[in-house]
C-alpha positions as CSV (number, residue, x, y, z in Angstrom):
1,X,-29.5,12.3,-17.6
2,X,-29.8,8.8,-16.2
3,X,-31.8,7.6,-13.3
4,X,-30.3,5.0,-10.8
5,X,-32.6,2.2,-12.1
6,X,-31.3,2.7,-15.6
7,X,-27.6,2.5,-14.7
8,X,-25.3,-0.4,-15.4
9,X,-22.0,-0.9,-13.6
10,X,-19.5,0.6,-15.9
11,X,-21.5,3.6,-17.1
12,X,-19.9,6.9,-16.4
13,X,-21.5,10.3,-16.0
14,X,-20.1,13.5,-17.6
15,X,-20.6,17.2,-17.6
16,X,-23.3,17.1,-20.3
17,X,-24.8,13.8,-19.2
18,X,-25.1,13.9,-15.4
19,X,-26.2,11.0,-13.2
20,X,-29.2,11.1,-10.9
21,X,-28.3,10.5,-7.3
22,X,-30.1,10.8,-4.0
23,X,-29.0,14.4,-3.5
24,X,-29.6,15.5,-7.1
25,X,-27.7,15.3,-10.3
26,X,-24.0,14.5,-10.3
27,X,-22.0,16.2,-13.0
28,X,-18.4,14.8,-13.5
29,X,-15.7,16.9,-15.0
30,X,-12.7,15.3,-16.7
31,X,-10.1,18.2,-17.0
32,X,-7.4,17.6,-19.6
33,X,-4.4,16.2,-17.9
34,X,-6.2,16.5,-14.6
35,X,-4.9,20.1,-14.5
36,X,-7.0,23.2,-13.5
37,X,-6.0,26.8,-13.6
38,X,-6.9,28.8,-10.5
39,X,-9.6,30.6,-12.5
40,X,-11.1,27.3,-13.6
41,X,-11.1,26.0,-10.0
42,X,-12.8,29.1,-8.9
43,X,-15.4,28.6,-11.7
44,X,-16.1,25.0,-10.5
45,X,-16.5,26.2,-7.0
46,X,-18.9,29.0,-8.0
47,X,-20.8,26.5,-10.2
48,X,-21.1,24.1,-7.2
49,X,-22.5,27.0,-5.0
50,X,-24.9,28.4,-7.5
51,X,-26.2,25.3,-9.3
52,X,-25.4,22.5,-6.9
53,X,-25.5,21.8,-3.2
54,X,-22.0,23.2,-2.6
55,X,-20.3,19.7,-2.4
56,X,-17.7,18.3,-4.7
57,X,-16.1,14.8,-4.9
58,X,-12.6,14.0,-6.1
59,X,-12.3,10.7,-8.0
60,X,-9.6,8.1,-8.2
61,X,-9.0,9.0,-11.8
62,X,-8.2,12.6,-11.3
63,X,-11.7,13.9,-12.0
64,X,-14.0,16.2,-10.0
65,X,-17.7,15.9,-9.4
66,X,-20.3,18.6,-8.7
67,X,-23.1,17.2,-6.5
68,X,-26.7,18.2,-5.9
69,X,-27.4,19.9,-9.3
70,X,-31.1,20.4,-10.1
71,X,-32.4,19.6,-13.6
72,X,-33.5,23.1,-14.3
73,X,-30.1,24.6,-13.3
74,X,-28.0,22.0,-15.1
75,X,-27.9,23.9,-18.4
76,X,-26.7,27.0,-16.6
77,X,-23.9,25.0,-14.9
78,X,-22.8,23.7,-18.2
79,X,-22.8,27.1,-19.7
80,X,-20.7,28.5,-16.9
81,X,-18.1,25.7,-17.1
82,X,-17.8,26.0,-20.9
83,X,-17.2,29.7,-20.5
84,X,-14.3,28.8,-18.1
85,X,-12.8,26.6,-20.8
86,X,-13.8,23.4,-19.1
87,X,-14.9,20.5,-21.4
88,X,-15.6,16.8,-20.8
89,X,-12.1,15.5,-21.4
90,X,-10.6,15.0,-24.9
91,X,-13.0,12.3,-26.1
92,X,-16.6,12.9,-27.2
93,X,-17.8,9.8,-25.4
94,X,-17.1,7.8,-22.3
95,X,-14.3,7.1,-21.4
96,X,-13.7,10.9,-21.6
97,X,-10.1,10.5,-20.6
98,X,-8.2,7.2,-21.0
99,X,-5.0,8.0,-19.0
100,X,-4.2,8.5,-15.3
101,X,-0.9,10.1,-14.4
102,X,0.9,11.4,-11.4
103,X,-0.1,14.9,-10.3
104,X,3.6,15.7,-10.6
105,X,3.9,14.4,-14.2
106,X,5.9,16.7,-16.4
107,X,7.3,18.7,-13.5
108,X,8.9,16.0,-11.4
109,X,12.7,16.2,-11.9
110,X,13.0,12.5,-10.8
111,X,10.8,11.3,-13.7
112,X,12.5,9.1,-16.2
113,X,10.2,10.1,-19.0
114,X,7.6,12.9,-19.3
115,X,4.5,11.0,-18.4
116,X,2.3,14.0,-19.1
117,X,3.5,14.3,-22.7
118,X,3.2,10.5,-23.3
119,X,-0.3,10.4,-21.9
120,X,-1.3,13.2,-24.3
121,X,0.0,11.2,-27.2
122,X,-2.0,8.2,-26.1
123,X,-5.1,10.4,-25.8
124,X,-4.5,11.6,-29.4
125,X,-4.3,8.0,-30.6
126,X,-7.4,7.0,-28.7
127,X,-9.7,9.8,-29.9
128,X,-10.6,8.0,-33.1
129,X,-11.3,4.6,-31.4
130,X,-14.9,4.1,-30.6
131,X,-16.7,1.3,-28.8
132,X,-14.4,1.2,-25.8
133,X,-15.6,0.1,-22.4
134,X,-16.7,3.2,-20.4
135,X,-14.1,2.6,-17.7
136,X,-11.1,1.7,-19.9
137,X,-8.1,3.0,-18.1
138,X,-4.4,3.4,-18.8
139,X,-1.9,4.3,-16.1
140,X,1.1,6.2,-17.3
141,X,3.8,6.2,-14.6
142,X,6.9,8.1,-15.5
143,X,9.0,6.5,-12.7
144,X,9.1,9.6,-10.5
145,X,8.4,10.4,-6.9
146,X,4.7,9.4,-7.0
147,X,4.2,5.7,-7.9
148,X,0.8,4.7,-9.3
149,X,1.0,1.0,-8.4
150,X,-2.1,1.3,-6.2
151,X,-4.2,2.6,-9.0
152,X,-6.1,-0.1,-10.9
153,X,-5.8,0.0,-14.7
154,X,-6.5,-2.1,-17.8
155,X,-3.0,-1.2,-19.1
156,X,-0.1,-0.1,-17.0
157,X,2.9,1.7,-18.4
158,X,5.9,2.3,-16.1
159,X,9.2,3.9,-17.2
160,X,12.2,1.6,-16.7
161,X,14.7,4.2,-18.1
162,X,14.7,7.1,-20.4
163,X,14.4,4.7,-23.3
164,X,12.3,1.8,-22.0
165,X,8.7,1.5,-20.7
166,X,7.3,-1.7,-19.1
167,X,3.9,-2.7,-20.3
168,X,1.4,-4.5,-18.0
169,X,-2.2,-5.6,-18.6
170,X,-5.0,-6.4,-16.2
171,X,-5.8,-10.1,-15.8
172,X,-8.3,-11.7,-13.5
173,X,-5.5,-12.3,-10.9
174,X,-4.0,-8.8,-11.2
175,X,-1.5,-7.0,-13.4
176,X,0.7,-9.1,-15.7
177,X,3.8,-7.7,-17.3
178,X,3.8,-8.6,-20.9
179,X,6.7,-6.6,-22.5
180,X,8.7,-3.5,-22.9
181,X,8.7,-0.7,-25.5
182,X,10.5,2.5,-26.5
183,X,8.4,5.5,-25.4
184,X,8.0,6.5,-29.0
185,X,6.4,3.2,-29.9
186,X,3.9,3.3,-27.0
187,X,1.0,5.3,-28.5
188,X,0.6,3.1,-31.6
189,X,1.0,-0.1,-29.6
190,X,-1.6,1.0,-27.1
191,X,-3.9,2.0,-29.9
192,X,-3.7,-1.5,-31.3
193,X,-4.3,-3.1,-27.9
194,X,-7.4,-1.1,-27.0
195,X,-8.8,-1.4,-30.6
196,X,-8.8,-5.2,-30.0
197,X,-11.4,-4.7,-27.2
198,X,-13.6,-2.1,-29.1
199,X,-16.0,-4.7,-30.4
200,X,-19.2,-2.7,-29.9
201,X,-19.7,-4.1,-26.5
202,X,-16.6,-2.6,-25.0
203,X,-14.6,-5.2,-23.1
204,X,-12.0,-4.7,-20.4
205,X,-8.7,-6.3,-21.0
206,X,-9.1,-8.4,-17.9
207,X,-12.2,-9.9,-19.6
208,X,-10.6,-11.3,-22.7
209,X,-9.1,-14.8,-22.5
210,X,-5.4,-15.6,-22.7
211,X,-5.6,-16.7,-26.4
212,X,-7.1,-13.3,-27.3
213,X,-4.5,-11.5,-25.4
214,X,-1.6,-13.5,-27.0
215,X,-3.1,-12.8,-30.4
216,X,-3.4,-9.1,-29.6
217,X,0.2,-8.9,-28.5
218,X,1.7,-11.0,-31.3
219,X,1.5,-8.3,-33.9
220,X,3.0,-5.6,-31.7
221,X,6.7,-4.6,-31.5
222,X,7.0,-5.6,-27.8
223,X,10.2,-6.9,-26.4
224,X,10.3,-9.5,-23.6
225,X,8.8,-8.3,-20.3
226,X,10.8,-6.4,-17.7
227,X,9.5,-5.9,-14.2
228,X,9.8,-2.4,-12.8
229,X,11.9,-2.1,-9.6
230,X,10.1,-1.4,-6.3
231,X,9.6,2.3,-5.5
232,X,8.6,3.6,-2.1
233,X,5.3,5.5,-2.0
234,X,5.4,9.2,-1.7
235,X,3.4,10.9,1.0
236,X,-0.3,11.1,0.3
237,X,-0.7,14.4,2.1
238,X,1.5,17.4,2.8
239,X,4.6,18.7,1.2
240,X,6.4,16.7,-1.5
241,X,9.8,18.0,-2.8
242,X,10.1,18.6,-6.5
243,X,13.7,19.7,-6.9
244,X,14.3,23.2,-5.6
245,X,10.6,23.7,-4.9
246,X,7.8,21.5,-3.6
247,X,4.2,20.5,-4.2
248,X,1.6,20.4,-1.5
249,X,-1.0,17.6,-1.4
250,X,-4.3,18.8,0.2
251,X,-6.6,15.9,0.9
252,X,-10.2,16.6,1.7
253,X,-11.4,13.9,4.1
254,X,-12.7,10.9,2.1
255,X,-12.4,12.9,-1.2
256,X,-15.3,15.2,-0.3
257,X,-14.6,18.9,-0.8
258,X,-16.8,22.0,-0.3
259,X,-17.0,24.7,-2.8
260,X,-15.5,27.2,-0.3
261,X,-12.6,24.9,0.3
262,X,-11.8,24.5,-3.4
263,X,-12.1,28.3,-3.8
264,X,-9.6,28.8,-1.0
265,X,-7.2,26.3,-2.6
266,X,-7.4,28.2,-5.8
267,X,-6.6,31.4,-4.0
268,X,-3.6,29.7,-2.2
269,X,-2.3,28.5,-5.6
270,X,-2.1,32.1,-6.7
271,X,-0.7,33.4,-3.4
272,X,2.0,30.7,-2.8
273,X,2.6,29.2,-6.2
274,X,1.8,29.7,-9.9
275,X,-2.0,29.6,-10.0
276,X,-2.4,25.9,-10.9
277,X,-4.2,23.0,-9.2
278,X,-3.7,19.3,-10.2
279,X,-6.2,16.6,-9.3
280,X,-4.5,13.6,-7.8
281,X,-5.8,10.0,-8.4
282,X,-5.4,9.7,-4.6
283,X,-8.3,12.1,-4.3
284,X,-6.3,15.2,-3.4
285,X,-5.8,18.7,-4.7
286,X,-2.2,19.3,-5.5
287,X,-0.6,22.8,-5.7
288,X,2.7,22.6,-7.5
289,X,5.6,25.0,-7.3
290,X,4.9,26.1,-3.7
291,X,7.5,28.4,-2.5
292,X,6.4,29.1,1.1
293,X,5.4,27.1,4.2
294,X,2.3,29.0,5.1
295,X,0.0,27.2,2.7
296,X,0.0,24.0,4.8
297,X,-1.2,25.8,8.0
298,X,-4.0,27.5,6.1
299,X,-5.1,24.3,4.5
300,X,-5.1,22.4,7.8
301,X,-7.2,25.1,9.4
302,X,-9.6,24.9,6.4
303,X,-10.2,21.2,7.0
304,X,-7.8,19.6,4.5
305,X,-5.6,16.7,5.6
306,X,-1.9,17.7,5.3
307,X,-0.4,15.2,7.7
308,X,0.6,11.8,6.4
309,X,-0.2,10.0,9.7
310,X,-3.8,11.1,9.7
311,X,-5.9,7.9,10.2
312,X,-8.5,9.2,7.8
313,X,-6.1,8.5,4.9
314,X,-6.4,4.8,5.6
315,X,-10.2,4.8,4.9
316,X,-11.9,4.7,1.5
317,X,-15.5,5.4,1.5
318,X,-18.4,6.4,-0.8
319,X,-21.1,9.1,-0.4
320,X,-23.4,6.7,1.5
321,X,-27.1,7.1,2.1
322,X,-27.0,10.9,1.9
323,X,-25.8,10.8,-1.8
324,X,-26.7,7.4,-3.1
325,X,-30.1,5.6,-3.4
326,X,-28.4,2.3,-2.8
327,X,-26.6,3.4,0.4
328,X,-28.0,2.3,3.7
329,X,-25.5,4.0,6.1
330,X,-24.0,7.4,6.7
331,X,-20.6,6.4,5.5
332,X,-18.7,9.7,6.1
333,X,-19.9,10.1,9.7
334,X,-19.2,6.4,10.3
335,X,-15.7,6.8,8.8
336,X,-15.0,9.5,11.4
337,X,-16.0,7.1,14.1
338,X,-13.7,4.4,12.7
339,X,-10.8,6.8,12.2
340,X,-11.0,7.8,15.9
341,X,-10.5,4.1,16.9
342,X,-8.2,2.9,14.1
343,X,-4.7,1.7,14.8
344,X,-2.0,2.7,12.3
345,X,-1.3,0.3,9.4
346,X,-4.9,-1.0,8.8
347,X,-6.7,-0.2,5.6
348,X,-10.4,0.2,5.7
349,X,-13.2,0.4,3.1
350,X,-16.6,1.6,4.2
351,X,-19.2,1.0,1.5
352,X,-22.8,2.0,1.7
353,X,-23.9,-1.0,-0.4
354,X,-22.3,-4.2,-1.9
355,X,-21.2,-2.4,-5.1
356,X,-18.1,-1.1,-3.4
357,X,-17.6,1.8,-5.8
358,X,-15.0,3.7,-3.6
359,X,-12.5,0.8,-3.5
360,X,-12.9,-2.2,-5.9
361,X,-9.9,-4.0,-4.4
362,X,-9.5,-5.7,-1.0
363,X,-8.9,-4.0,2.3
364,X,-7.8,-5.3,5.7
365,X,-11.3,-4.4,6.9
366,X,-14.3,-3.9,4.6
367,X,-17.7,-2.7,6.0
368,X,-20.6,-3.1,3.7
369,X,-23.8,-1.2,4.5
370,X,-26.8,-3.5,5.3
371,X,-30.0,-2.0,6.6
372,X,-28.3,0.5,8.8
373,X,-25.6,-1.8,10.1
374,X,-22.5,-3.4,8.4
375,X,-21.5,-6.7,7.0
376,X,-17.9,-7.2,8.1
377,X,-15.3,-8.6,5.6
378,X,-11.7,-9.2,6.5
379,X,-9.0,-9.1,3.8
380,X,-11.5,-8.9,1.0
381,X,-13.8,-6.7,-1.1
382,X,-17.4,-5.4,-0.6
383,X,-18.6,-8.4,-2.7
384,X,-16.9,-11.1,-0.6
385,X,-18.5,-13.3,2.1
386,X,-18.8,-11.5,5.4
387,X,-17.7,-12.9,8.7
388,X,-20.3,-11.1,10.8
389,X,-22.8,-8.2,10.9
390,X,-22.5,-5.4,13.4
391,X,-23.6,-1.8,14.0
392,X,-21.1,1.0,13.8
393,X,-20.9,1.3,17.6
394,X,-19.9,-2.3,17.9
395,X,-17.4,-2.0,15.1
396,X,-15.7,1.0,16.7
397,X,-15.7,-0.6,20.1
398,X,-13.9,-3.7,18.8
399,X,-11.4,-1.7,16.9
400,X,-10.5,0.3,20.0
401,X,-9.3,-3.0,21.6
402,X,-6.7,-4.0,19.0
403,X,-3.2,-2.9,18.2
404,X,-2.7,-4.0,14.6
405,X,-4.3,-6.0,11.7
406,X,-3.4,-9.3,13.3
407,X,-6.1,-8.7,15.9
408,X,-8.9,-8.3,13.4
409,X,-9.8,-11.9,13.2
410,X,-9.8,-12.2,17.0
411,X,-12.3,-9.4,17.4
412,X,-14.5,-9.9,14.3
413,X,-14.0,-13.6,13.5
414,X,-16.3,-15.0,16.2
415,X,-19.6,-13.6,15.1
416,X,-22.2,-14.8,12.6
417,X,-23.1,-13.1,9.3
């Protein structure tokens, strides 16, 4: 296990190597393809109850974390998870899983290619490559109902047609489209690209200079770049059609789920569908092949968000002072305060410290924990210069007096940091 003082930004915990946090050890599971059977979900819930504090977090890469594990019980947790067929992804070292896919990958009739199958071929290629950065990530977007353009990645693959895939790479200013490939050529090309960063240090693609990137791409069979067309975002919560049936997206507020809630979702997947749960990179539990309407009502009563207009969906937050030694504020309780006052259309990031783990990118309003209050950043990240400092009561009061994001500067831009 690793203590907070030993951690570097970029290190990732796993099931066998948990991370020490304020509320105990955090064990992160990386299910293959981000898919769980109902029995595996039940095993995770039972493990969280017996060996942790009963709380689970869903991550933005389709993983699930068991919180509050004690060192003496950690071996028993591992034993129970292995017995359920749960291992730490497909790689023996971090990154345990390279790819992020839609929770509907492989079952979405509107997909242009089977992103699930392509992601698995990329994983097979990547298994033999060592020395990668712990957070190396590859988005594989099949062009279906769920677009992944809001998910950050080192390499972005988006289907243009059944025979063409656009290739983008992360640069300091954002994604850059660098070419297009046939789906069959993608795994080998991606293997060559990520091998170029596996130098023993493990760079991110955004960290290599333009000359290195050009040299990396020159030897690959990549055609001139094509920019994928715009696709509207699918609902983040509730029912999403998939042909003759549907999937239901169950969002635990701020990605925090109880063991009991996960167990209930596993039961619903058997009662209303085919006994499968998929982990969404938008921090939701997804039950595919739902054939009845009753699941949404049960989920809402159990505390899941199933309505797309719920203001809590506009807020990204971390575990805060209750779960992180660096946090100085109760981010989940404060998020509820903000949600009650938040007008529609404003994105908010509430971070317990300047690391900004929950949302590395910019938000309309970013609140950074600082000695029990918040540094206020507009249109930036947790590491940007704040405009002012305010307590949660003052922030909520100011938000209650605005109608849209254009009012943010008026109510927050007059103070001093």
